[in-house]
N, C-alpha and C positions, 0 to 999 in steps of 0.2 A: 306324699308326693308334693313338691314345691309348686307354687302357683304358676311359675313359668314353665315347668315341665308339663303340667297339665294343659296349659295354654298351647304349648308347642304341639302336644299330641292332638288336641282339637283342631288346630289350624292345619297341621299336616294331613290329618284325616280328611278334612273338608277340601283342601287343595287337591289331594289325590283324586277325590271324587269328581271335582270340577275338571281336572285335566283329563280324566277318563271320558268325560262328556265333551271334551274339546271346547271348553268355554273360553271366552275372551279374557285376556290378561287384566283388563280393567275390572272385571267382575271378581277376579281373584283378589286383587288388592283391596277392593271394597269389602270383601268377605273378611280378609285379615284384619282390617281396621275395625269392623263391627265386632269381631271376636275380642279384640284388644279393648275396645270401649266397654263391652259387656263385662270383661274380666276386671277392668279398672273399677267399674261400679260395684262389682262383687267384693273386691278387696276393700274398698272404702266402707261398704256396708258391714263387712266382717270386723273392720277396725272400729266402727261405731259401736257394734255390739260388745266388743272387747272393752272399750272405754266405759260403756254403761255397766258391764259386769264388774269392772275394777272399782267404780264408784260405789256400787252396792256392797261389795266386799269391804271396802274401806269404812263404810258406815257401820257394818256389822262389827268390824274390828274395834272401832271406837267404843261401841256399846259393851263389847266383851272386856276391853281394857278397863272401862269404868266399873263394870261388875267385879272384875278381878281386884281392883283397888278397894272396892267396898268390902269384899271378903277378907282382904288383908286387914282392914280397919276393924272388922268384927273379931278377927283372930287376936288382935292386940287387946281389944276390949275384954275378951274372954280370959286372956292371960292375966290382965290386971285384976280381974274378979276371981282369980283362982280356979277358973274353969278350963283346965287343959283339954278336957274332952271336947268342949265346944270349939276351942282354939284349933284342935286337930281337924275337926269337921270343916271349919272355915278354910283352913289351909288346903284341905283336899279339894274343896270346890274351886279354890283359887287355882290350884294346879290343873284341874280340868279346863278351866277357862284359858289358862296359859297355853295348854296344848292346842286348844281350838284357835287361839290367836296365832300361834306358830304356823298351824296349817293354813290359815287364811293369808298370812304373810307370804307363805310359799306360793299360794295361788296368785297373789298379786305379782310376785316376781315372774311367774310364768306368763301372766297376761302382759306384763311390761316387755318381756322378751318377744312375745308375739306381736305386740304393737310396733316394736322396733323393726321386726321383719316386714310387717305390713307397710310401714313408712318407706323402707328401702324398696319394697316391691312397687309401691305407688310411684316413687321417684323414677325407677328404672322403666316402668311401664309407660309412664307419661312421656319420658324421653323417646322411647321406641314408638309411641303413638305419633308424636310430632314428626319423627323421621318417616313413618309410614305415610302420613298425610302429605309430606313434601314429595315422597316418592310417587304417591298417587298422581299428583299434579304433573310431575315429570313423565310418568308412564302414560298419562292421558295424552300429553303432547306427542310423545313418541308413537303411541298407537295411532293417533290421528294422522301423523305424517306417514307412517307405514301404510295405513289404509289408502291414503290419497295416492301414494306411490304405486301401490298395487293396482288401484283403479286406473291410474294413468297408463301404466304399462299394459294393462288388460285392454284398454281402449286403443293403444298403439298397435297391438297385435291382433286386434279384432278384425275379422275378415270383412265386416260391414264397411269399415273405412276403405279397404281395398276396393270393395264393390262400388263405393261411392265415387272414388277416383276413376275407376274404369268407366262409370257412367259419364263423368266429366270428359274423359277422353273421347267417348263416342259423340258427345255433343260438339266438342271442338272439331272432330272430323267432319261432322255434318255441316258445321259453319264453314269449314274450309271448302267443302264442295259447293256450297251456296255462293260463297265469295268467288270461287273459281268460275262458276257459271256466269256471274255478273260481269267479271272481267272479260270472259270470252265474248259476251254480247257486245262489249264496247270495242272489241278488236275491229279494225278497219274504219272506225269512225273517228278516231283521233290520229292526227298526223297524215302524211302523204307517202305513197309508195315512191320508189325510185323512178319508175316510168312517169308517174304523175309530176314529179319534180322537173324532169326533162321536158315534158310536154308543156308545162307552164313556162319554162324558159323560152321555148320556141315561140309560143304564143306571145310572150312579152316582146321578143325581137320583131315579130311581124307587126305588132301594134306600134312599136317605136318607129319602124320604117315607114309605116303608113302615116304616122303623125308627122314625121319629118317631110314627107312628100306633100302633105297637106299644108304645112307651114310654108314650104317653098312655093307652092301654088298661090297661096294667099299673098305672100310677099311679092311675087311676080306680077300679080294682078294690080296690086297697089302701085308698083313702079310704073307700070304701063299707063295707068290712069293719071299719074302725076305728070308724065311726059306730055300726054295729050293736053292736059290743062295748061302747062307752060307754053306749048306751041300755040294754043288758041289766044293766049294773051299777047 
């Protein structure tokens, strides 16, 4: 099973469990990112072990090749000394080492293929991880906006607001009554009625007539006194 197939199974399993519990979307994306980070660490650890194994096998291969070269030298020496039996024995040892070397070379090839896949997995996973982190930031903003919208709408349709406005209306009605009572108490105190206006006019005419009569009397008295004064002179 590929690393991404296994990661997909893990993530899908956990997401389904979270959805069954009606968890929030932000928790889901955090869980996905955590799974991807853990998988990335696992892939890099596996690659590190493979690199270490490759180095160990390469060291063994060097020693085997050196030993194989030594057996070949010994076979040549045996031939030069007329010891074909020793030469055959040396060549047999060399062939065993050659087989071991070929096996180790095959193991190195397999490790290199695995390292190539690991590197591709790391590149893909790292890219997906960056996308998930960016999506997390976007999702966090969207979640916050959605929650605020729900809260606002919930408050708008909350009956407590209607109750509050109803209380405001009651207070306004009470104030209207109080203001009405105050205005009623001032009625009759401001301005004059129609009868009062005419009565005032009649009183004014009487005062004016009385004033003119008083003026005439005063003036007549002054004229009489003047004539008497002139006659005495």
